[in-house]
C-alpha angles and dihedrals in degrees: 000000000000126000094265092054091045092051091046090051092051095047095044089055090059103049135071096228108040094175091071095059118108124188123186134178124218126185124214112180102295095344126090124206119202111198119197117196114200130176113256091244092057097046091092090062095047095045095039128189110331090349095293096135092049091048092049091047091053091047092053094047092047090048090051090052092048093049091050092046094241124161124253114320128201121193118206120189114199134176128221 
């Protein structure tokens, strides 16, 4: 399982409509950007109360990257 599949698994477990989730990976030099696209209606589940779900999601993704000795990761959560 790569980092995109792992992130997609985590986000899909939080939302009501998992089929609408889109996760993409972009590389910039040594950095990697993971972009998560979530429907506007499901943003409240991904962000969580006071941003706690988003913070926990970032922590898990960064830990995955650290364990697999990946370079710097940035996680962007966007609504459509």
